[in-house]
Each structure stands twice: as structure tokens, then as C-alpha cells.
C-alpha positions as CSV (number, residue, x, y, z in Angstrom):
1,M,15.2,15.9,2.2
2,L,17.1,12.7,2.2
3,P,20.1,12.1,-0.2
4,L,19.5,9.6,-2.8
5,Q,22.4,7.5,-1.6
6,I,20.5,6.7,1.7
7,I,17.3,5.8,-0.1
8,D,19.2,3.6,-2.6
9,S,21.2,1.9,0.2
10,F,17.9,1.2,1.9
11,L,16.2,-0.3,-1.2
12,L,19.2,-2.5,-2.1
13,N,18.5,-4.6,1.0
14,Y,14.8,-5.0,0.3
15,N,12.6,-5.7,-2.9
16,V,10.0,-3.2,-4.1
17,G,7.2,-5.2,-2.7
18,Q,8.5,-4.8,0.9
19,A,9.1,-1.1,0.4
20,L,5.6,-0.6,-0.9
21,L,4.2,-2.6,2.1
22,L,6.1,-0.3,4.4
23,V,4.6,2.8,2.7
24,F,1.1,1.2,2.9
25,I,1.3,0.5,6.6
26,L,2.7,4.1,7.2
27,A,0.0,5.7,5.2
28,T,-2.7,3.6,6.9
29,V,-1.3,4.5,10.4
30,G,-1.2,8.0,9.3
31,A,-4.8,8.1,8.3
32,L,-6.1,6.5,11.5
33,P,-6.2,9.7,13.6
34,L,-8.7,11.1,11.0
35,K,-11.2,8.4,12.0
36,S,-12.5,8.2,8.6
37,R,-13.3,4.8,7.1
38,R,-13.7,6.2,3.6
39,I,-10.0,7.5,3.7
40,I,-8.9,4.1,4.7
41,A,-10.9,2.5,2.0
42,I,-9.4,4.8,-0.7
43,N,-6.0,4.0,0.8
44,A,-6.6,0.3,0.5
45,T,-8.1,0.6,-3.0
46,V,-5.1,2.7,-4.3
47,F,-2.5,0.5,-2.8
48,G,-4.3,-2.5,-4.1
49,L,-3.9,-1.1,-7.6
50,V,-0.3,-0.2,-7.0
51,F,0.5,-3.8,-5.8
52,I,-1.3,-5.2,-8.8
53,M,0.5,-2.9,-11.3
54,T,3.9,-3.6,-9.9
55,P,5.9,-5.8,-12.3
56,Q,6.5,-9.3,-11.1
57,S,10.3,-8.9,-11.9
58,L,10.4,-6.4,-8.9
59,A,8.3,-8.0,-6.4
60,P,7.3,-11.7,-5.5
61,V,3.9,-12.9,-6.6
62,H,2.4,-12.8,-3.1
63,Y,2.2,-9.0,-3.4
64,L,0.0,-9.6,-6.4
65,F,-2.4,-11.6,-4.1
66,L,-2.2,-8.8,-1.5
67,G,-3.2,-6.2,-4.2
68,I,-6.2,-8.4,-5.1
69,V,-7.3,-8.7,-1.5
70,L,-7.0,-5.0,-1.0
71,L,-9.0,-4.3,-4.1
72,V,-11.9,-6.4,-2.5
73,V,-11.5,-4.9,0.9
74,G,-11.3,-1.3,-0.1
75,P,-14.7,-1.0,-1.8
76,V,-16.3,-3.1,1.0
77,L,-14.9,-0.5,3.5
78,W,-16.2,2.3,1.3
79,V,-19.8,0.9,1.2
80,T,-20.0,0.1,4.9
81,A,-18.6,3.5,5.9
82,E,-21.0,6.0,7.5
83,R,-21.4,9.5,6.0
């Protein structure tokens, strides 16, 4: 487990939107070996909600638009996924 000082010193250099984007990318890359489009769709939808619900005082407005795009792409991936 990482000490809180290391996490705090990392987050001081970046805003919350950039940290969330990094977590989104890592979660997507981590889900790729499963080869399930439905898991990627759930990941995109959940992170879309997270980006939309992030206060504007913590992240720039373009992360809000990224959240809207992910909320559109996530259900499209879900519907087009094979069972």
C-alpha cells in the first residue's frame, strides 16, 4: 500500500480530471485481455458518469464533454456486443 504522502504529491501536480483519465485508461487496458465488449461498455459508461459528476472546480470543462461522449459510446458498445 502506498503512503498518502506519495499519492498527495502526485495529485498536487495534476488536476482531478487528469487523474481520472489515467485511471480510466488503466482500467480499459486492464479489461482488454478479457476480450469482452460488454465489460468495456460498462467501464465507459461508469467513467462517463464519473466525469460528468466531477465538480467543475476540480476539473476543466472538457472532461465534462468527455463524460458525455463516454455516456453515448458505452451503451452503443453494449448493444453491439455479442453474447
